[in-house]
C-alpha angles and dihedrals in degrees: 000000000000115000132186115240092258093051093042092053097042092047092046093049091052093046116094090185097055133130124182112220122197111197097185128113122274091252091054091049090052087064090061141298138212106264118270095011125147116223122221112162110227089206090069089086109195089012088059091052092047092051091048090051089057092057125097106261091200091069126089113243124212104196130195142166134169100296107358100263101098092040090053088053090046090053090052091050092047092051088051088054092053103267106146102193119045123151123195119211106228111224092017124221090324090074096033113130097182129088121299120201 
């Protein structure tokens, strides 16, 4: 599901079962991440799938990347793997107004 930044943040903050997933590269993450996010690089191919498979599918995943394209793809992949609740941040970190650490 694609969410605007406002909806993504308000839903995440109210969600006690939430995990933020950053699907960018390590170099991109070194430039700053959204606090408390877990990084799994979507460009790892099978490695990405394997790392997703190790995650708790009962959690709700708030996914972002640089612009929203890779995270949208990641959400599709996750749904195919049986994750029920994935939320894509429209506009990605490029349009993020919140804190970056």
